[in-house]
Backbone as XML, in Angstrom:
<?xml version="1.0"?>
<chain id="A" units="angstrom">
  <residue number="1" name="MET">
    <atom name="N" x="-68.882" y="-132.987" z="-189.805"/>
    <atom name="CA" x="-69.426" y="-132.771" z="-188.604"/>
    <atom name="C" x="-68.997" y="-131.854" z="-188.617"/>
  </residue>
  <residue number="2" name="LEU">
    <atom name="N" x="-68.631" y="-130.926" z="-187.664"/>
    <atom name="CA" x="-67.954" y="-129.671" z="-186.651"/>
    <atom name="C" x="-66.999" y="-130.528" z="-185.225"/>
  </residue>
  <residue number="3" name="LYS">
    <atom name="N" x="-65.762" y="-130.276" z="-184.653"/>
    <atom name="CA" x="-66.188" y="-130.555" z="-183.579"/>
    <atom name="C" x="-65.005" y="-129.460" z="-182.909"/>
  </residue>
  <residue number="4" name="ASN">
    <atom name="N" x="-65.704" y="-129.508" z="-181.851"/>
    <atom name="CA" x="-65.100" y="-128.797" z="-180.914"/>
    <atom name="C" x="-63.214" y="-128.546" z="-180.543"/>
  </residue>
  <residue number="5" name="LYS">
    <atom name="N" x="-62.370" y="-128.224" z="-180.260"/>
    <atom name="CA" x="-61.003" y="-128.180" z="-180.604"/>
    <atom name="C" x="-61.067" y="-127.943" z="-178.544"/>
  </residue>
  <residue number="6" name="TRP">
    <atom name="N" x="-61.952" y="-127.869" z="-178.095"/>
    <atom name="CA" x="-61.347" y="-128.071" z="-176.583"/>
    <atom name="C" x="-61.665" y="-129.544" z="-176.372"/>
  </residue>
  <residue number="7" name="VAL">
    <atom name="N" x="-63.628" y="-130.118" z="-176.569"/>
    <atom name="CA" x="-63.101" y="-130.877" z="-176.306"/>
    <atom name="C" x="-62.255" y="-132.230" z="-176.649"/>
  </residue>
  <residue number="8" name="SER">
    <atom name="N" x="-62.144" y="-132.181" z="-177.598"/>
    <atom name="CA" x="-61.367" y="-133.313" z="-177.912"/>
    <atom name="C" x="-58.934" y="-132.894" z="-177.238"/>
  </residue>
  <residue number="9" name="PHE">
    <atom name="N" x="-59.092" y="-131.006" z="-177.026"/>
    <atom name="CA" x="-58.152" y="-131.450" z="-176.692"/>
    <atom name="C" x="-57.575" y="-132.045" z="-174.979"/>
  </residue>
  <residue number="10" name="PHE">
    <atom name="N" x="-59.088" y="-131.803" z="-174.481"/>
    <atom name="CA" x="-58.851" y="-132.089" z="-172.675"/>
    <atom name="C" x="-59.020" y="-134.015" z="-173.346"/>
  </residue>
  <residue number="11" name="LEU">
    <atom name="N" x="-59.777" y="-134.350" z="-174.014"/>
    <atom name="CA" x="-59.587" y="-135.811" z="-173.656"/>
    <atom name="C" x="-58.146" y="-135.557" z="-174.295"/>
  </residue>
  <residue number="12" name="CYS">
    <atom name="N" x="-57.434" y="-135.667" z="-174.964"/>
    <atom name="CA" x="-55.976" y="-136.022" z="-175.626"/>
    <atom name="C" x="-54.941" y="-135.733" z="-174.497"/>
  </residue>
  <residue number="13" name="LEU">
    <atom name="N" x="-55.653" y="-134.680" z="-173.480"/>
    <atom name="CA" x="-54.925" y="-134.583" z="-172.258"/>
    <atom name="C" x="-55.147" y="-135.542" z="-171.591"/>
  </residue>
  <residue number="14" name="PHE">
    <atom name="N" x="-56.360" y="-136.083" z="-171.100"/>
    <atom name="CA" x="-56.484" y="-137.047" z="-170.425"/>
    <atom name="C" x="-56.807" y="-137.804" z="-170.313"/>
  </residue>
  <residue number="15" name="LEU">
    <atom name="N" x="-56.439" y="-139.271" z="-171.220"/>
    <atom name="CA" x="-57.070" y="-139.930" z="-172.456"/>
    <atom name="C" x="-56.389" y="-140.545" z="-173.527"/>
  </residue>
  <residue number="16" name="GLY">
    <atom name="N" x="-55.190" y="-139.360" z="-174.155"/>
    <atom name="CA" x="-54.594" y="-139.765" z="-175.761"/>
    <atom name="C" x="-54.115" y="-141.158" z="-175.376"/>
  </residue>
  <residue number="17" name="VAL">
    <atom name="N" x="-53.627" y="-141.695" z="-174.615"/>
    <atom name="CA" x="-52.844" y="-142.431" z="-174.616"/>
    <atom name="C" x="-54.380" y="-143.745" z="-174.953"/>
  </residue>
  <residue number="18" name="LEU">
    <atom name="N" x="-54.838" y="-143.686" z="-174.529"/>
    <atom name="CA" x="-56.239" y="-145.096" z="-174.659"/>
    <atom name="C" x="-57.292" y="-144.276" z="-176.154"/>
  </residue>
  <residue number="19" name="GLY">
    <atom name="N" x="-56.931" y="-143.570" z="-176.691"/>
    <atom name="CA" x="-56.619" y="-142.490" z="-178.004"/>
    <atom name="C" x="-58.691" y="-142.393" z="-178.463"/>
  </residue>
  <residue number="20" name="ILE">
    <atom name="N" x="-58.903" y="-141.594" z="-177.654"/>
    <atom name="CA" x="-60.353" y="-141.519" z="-176.946"/>
    <atom name="C" x="-60.747" y="-140.435" z="-178.141"/>
  </residue>
  <residue number="21" name="HIS">
    <atom name="N" x="-59.106" y="-139.145" z="-177.667"/>
    <atom name="CA" x="-60.281" y="-138.228" z="-178.576"/>
    <atom name="C" x="-59.667" y="-138.447" z="-180.729"/>
  </residue>
  <residue number="22" name="LYS">
    <atom name="N" x="-59.144" y="-139.888" z="-180.217"/>
    <atom name="CA" x="-59.292" y="-139.874" z="-182.411"/>
    <atom name="C" x="-61.076" y="-140.558" z="-182.365"/>
  </residue>
  <residue number="23" name="PHE">
    <atom name="N" x="-61.897" y="-140.916" z="-181.642"/>
    <atom name="CA" x="-62.753" y="-141.983" z="-182.085"/>
    <atom name="C" x="-63.783" y="-140.036" z="-181.518"/>
  </residue>
  <residue number="24" name="TYR">
    <atom name="N" x="-63.026" y="-139.284" z="-181.130"/>
    <atom name="CA" x="-64.253" y="-138.181" z="-181.125"/>
    <atom name="C" x="-64.303" y="-137.226" z="-182.186"/>
  </residue>
  <residue number="25" name="GLU">
    <atom name="N" x="-62.594" y="-137.560" z="-182.639"/>
    <atom name="CA" x="-63.363" y="-136.565" z="-184.613"/>
    <atom name="C" x="-63.917" y="-137.488" z="-185.534"/>
  </residue>
  <residue number="26" name="GLY">
    <atom name="N" x="-63.895" y="-139.337" z="-184.935"/>
    <atom name="CA" x="-64.164" y="-140.096" z="-186.266"/>
    <atom name="C" x="-63.555" y="-140.434" z="-186.536"/>
  </residue>
  <residue number="27" name="LYS">
    <atom name="N" x="-61.801" y="-140.682" z="-186.236"/>
    <atom name="CA" x="-60.637" y="-141.477" z="-186.892"/>
    <atom name="C" x="-60.824" y="-142.710" z="-185.495"/>
  </residue>
  <residue number="28" name="VAL">
    <atom name="N" x="-62.005" y="-144.030" z="-186.348"/>
    <atom name="CA" x="-61.460" y="-144.782" z="-185.353"/>
    <atom name="C" x="-60.951" y="-145.989" z="-185.612"/>
  </residue>
  <residue number="29" name="ILE">
    <atom name="N" x="-59.782" y="-145.416" z="-187.264"/>
    <atom name="CA" x="-58.721" y="-146.053" z="-187.276"/>
    <atom name="C" x="-57.197" y="-145.891" z="-186.484"/>
  </residue>
  <residue number="30" name="PHE">
    <atom name="N" x="-57.285" y="-144.636" z="-186.425"/>
    <atom name="CA" x="-56.403" y="-144.400" z="-185.598"/>
    <atom name="C" x="-56.292" y="-144.026" z="-184.291"/>
  </residue>
  <residue number="31" name="GLY">
    <atom name="N" x="-58.051" y="-144.560" z="-183.897"/>
    <atom name="CA" x="-58.198" y="-145.018" z="-182.580"/>
    <atom name="C" x="-57.775" y="-145.891" z="-181.227"/>
  </residue>
  <residue number="32" name="ILE">
    <atom name="N" x="-58.227" y="-147.014" z="-182.934"/>
    <atom name="CA" x="-57.757" y="-148.322" z="-182.608"/>
    <atom name="C" x="-55.561" y="-148.328" z="-182.403"/>
  </residue>
  <residue number="33" name="VAL">
    <atom name="N" x="-55.212" y="-147.745" z="-183.316"/>
    <atom name="CA" x="-53.842" y="-147.603" z="-182.900"/>
    <atom name="C" x="-53.553" y="-146.983" z="-181.564"/>
  </residue>
  <residue number="34" name="TYR">
    <atom name="N" x="-53.693" y="-146.198" z="-181.621"/>
    <atom name="CA" x="-53.598" y="-145.383" z="-180.334"/>
    <atom name="C" x="-54.436" y="-146.109" z="-178.679"/>
  </residue>
  <residue number="35" name="LEU">
    <atom name="N" x="-55.061" y="-147.011" z="-179.248"/>
    <atom name="CA" x="-55.225" y="-148.280" z="-178.499"/>
    <atom name="C" x="-55.082" y="-148.894" z="-177.972"/>
  </residue>
  <residue number="36" name="LEU">
    <atom name="N" x="-53.936" y="-149.468" z="-179.148"/>
    <atom name="CA" x="-53.094" y="-150.515" z="-178.959"/>
    <atom name="C" x="-51.910" y="-150.208" z="-178.627"/>
  </residue>
  <residue number="37" name="THR">
    <atom name="N" x="-51.395" y="-149.297" z="-178.866"/>
    <atom name="CA" x="-49.740" y="-148.438" z="-178.130"/>
    <atom name="C" x="-49.550" y="-147.365" z="-177.641"/>
  </residue>
  <residue number="38" name="GLY">
    <atom name="N" x="-50.513" y="-147.353" z="-176.779"/>
    <atom name="CA" x="-50.381" y="-146.454" z="-175.899"/>
    <atom name="C" x="-49.695" y="-144.912" z="-176.372"/>
  </residue>
  <residue number="39" name="GLY">
    <atom name="N" x="-50.973" y="-144.534" z="-177.026"/>
    <atom name="CA" x="-50.671" y="-142.908" z="-178.479"/>
    <atom name="C" x="-49.266" y="-143.486" z="-178.700"/>
  </residue>
  <residue number="40" name="ILE">
    <atom name="N" x="-49.046" y="-144.182" z="-179.728"/>
    <atom name="CA" x="-48.076" y="-144.063" z="-179.526"/>
    <atom name="C" x="-46.821" y="-143.627" z="-179.458"/>
  </residue>
  <residue number="41" name="PHE">
    <atom name="N" x="-46.833" y="-144.571" z="-178.204"/>
    <atom name="CA" x="-45.349" y="-144.445" z="-176.966"/>
    <atom name="C" x="-45.110" y="-143.037" z="-176.826"/>
  </residue>
  <residue number="42" name="GLY">
    <atom name="N" x="-47.189" y="-142.493" z="-176.359"/>
    <atom name="CA" x="-46.658" y="-140.992" z="-176.284"/>
    <atom name="C" x="-46.563" y="-140.019" z="-176.282"/>
  </residue>
  <residue number="43" name="ILE">
    <atom name="N" x="-45.446" y="-140.100" z="-177.542"/>
    <atom name="CA" x="-45.845" y="-139.008" z="-178.587"/>
    <atom name="C" x="-46.393" y="-138.728" z="-179.191"/>
  </residue>
  <residue number="44" name="GLY">
    <atom name="N" x="-47.763" y="-139.337" z="-179.529"/>
    <atom name="CA" x="-48.638" y="-139.036" z="-180.656"/>
    <atom name="C" x="-49.177" y="-138.544" z="-179.914"/>
  </residue>
  <residue number="45" name="VAL">
    <atom name="N" x="-49.370" y="-138.235" z="-178.743"/>
    <atom name="CA" x="-50.449" y="-137.200" z="-177.576"/>
    <atom name="C" x="-50.060" y="-136.224" z="-177.299"/>
  </residue>
  <residue number="46" name="ILE">
    <atom name="N" x="-48.178" y="-135.641" z="-177.255"/>
    <atom name="CA" x="-48.241" y="-134.764" z="-177.431"/>
    <atom name="C" x="-48.247" y="-133.377" z="-178.669"/>
  </residue>
  <residue number="47" name="VAL">
    <atom name="N" x="-48.369" y="-134.637" z="-179.439"/>
    <atom name="CA" x="-47.885" y="-134.836" z="-181.277"/>
    <atom name="C" x="-49.295" y="-133.752" z="-181.806"/>
  </residue>
  <residue number="48" name="ASP">
    <atom name="N" x="-50.305" y="-133.987" z="-181.274"/>
    <atom name="CA" x="-52.013" y="-134.259" z="-180.668"/>
    <atom name="C" x="-52.350" y="-132.827" z="-180.409"/>
  </residue>
  <residue number="49" name="LEU">
    <atom name="N" x="-51.849" y="-133.202" z="-179.273"/>
    <atom name="CA" x="-52.420" y="-131.524" z="-177.705"/>
    <atom name="C" x="-51.768" y="-130.224" z="-179.451"/>
  </residue>
  <residue number="50" name="ILE">
    <atom name="N" x="-49.883" y="-130.430" z="-179.165"/>
    <atom name="CA" x="-49.922" y="-129.704" z="-179.739"/>
    <atom name="C" x="-50.618" y="-128.879" z="-181.502"/>
  </residue>
  <residue number="51" name="LEU">
    <atom name="N" x="-50.897" y="-129.970" z="-182.167"/>
    <atom name="CA" x="-51.624" y="-129.438" z="-183.872"/>
    <atom name="C" x="-52.687" y="-129.372" z="-182.959"/>
  </residue>
  <residue number="52" name="LEU">
    <atom name="N" x="-53.561" y="-129.353" z="-181.851"/>
    <atom name="CA" x="-55.551" y="-129.185" z="-181.055"/>
    <atom name="C" x="-55.178" y="-128.131" z="-180.529"/>
  </residue>
  <residue number="53" name="LEU">
    <atom name="N" x="-53.428" y="-127.086" z="-181.098"/>
    <atom name="CA" x="-53.796" y="-126.023" z="-180.632"/>
    <atom name="C" x="-53.938" y="-125.101" z="-181.446"/>
  </residue>
  <residue number="54" name="PHE">
    <atom name="N" x="-53.211" y="-125.240" z="-182.510"/>
    <atom name="CA" x="-53.709" y="-125.369" z="-183.771"/>
    <atom name="C" x="-54.656" y="-123.934" z="-184.204"/>
  </residue>
  <residue number="55" name="LYS">
    <atom name="N" x="-55.591" y="-125.710" z="-184.576"/>
    <atom name="CA" x="-57.085" y="-125.983" z="-184.592"/>
    <atom name="C" x="-57.793" y="-124.673" z="-184.902"/>
  </residue>
  <residue number="56" name="PRO">
    <atom name="N" x="-58.138" y="-124.041" z="-186.107"/>
    <atom name="CA" x="-59.881" y="-122.912" z="-185.191"/>
    <atom name="C" x="-61.006" y="-123.876" z="-184.122"/>
  </residue>
  <residue number="57" name="ASN">
    <atom name="N" x="-62.193" y="-122.967" z="-184.451"/>
    <atom name="CA" x="-62.562" y="-123.802" z="-183.376"/>
    <atom name="C" x="-63.923" y="-123.369" z="-184.053"/>
  </residue>
  <residue number="58" name="PRO">
    <atom name="N" x="-65.013" y="-124.030" z="-183.623"/>
    <atom name="CA" x="-64.235" y="-125.239" z="-184.529"/>
    <atom name="C" x="-64.432" y="-126.303" z="-185.201"/>
  </residue>
  <residue number="59" name="TYR">
    <atom name="N" x="-63.660" y="-126.714" z="-186.076"/>
    <atom name="CA" x="-62.897" y="-127.658" z="-186.633"/>
    <atom name="C" x="-64.159" y="-129.075" z="-188.016"/>
  </residue>
  <residue number="60" name="TYR">
    <atom name="N" x="-63.317" y="-129.251" z="-188.825"/>
    <atom name="CA" x="-63.139" y="-130.049" z="-189.533"/>
    <atom name="C" x="-62.022" y="-130.949" z="-188.687"/>
  </residue>
  <residue number="61" name="PRO">
    <atom name="N" x="-62.639" y="-132.198" z="-188.253"/>
    <atom name="CA" x="-62.070" y="-133.473" z="-188.517"/>
    <atom name="C" x="-60.864" y="-133.923" z="-189.671"/>
  </residue>
</chain>
């Protein structure tokens, strides 16, 4: 299923430490890991924000 990169980007920006963007993308295991580790201590959120900027819109997760 195609996902909108901007929805995922803003979910990551505002709720990234809770892993909500990972749940949106269908990556439940990563979502749980982000939820338990605070977005992998914030570093994972920053990396995801950068990666999301370079994905095409829409994209396959």
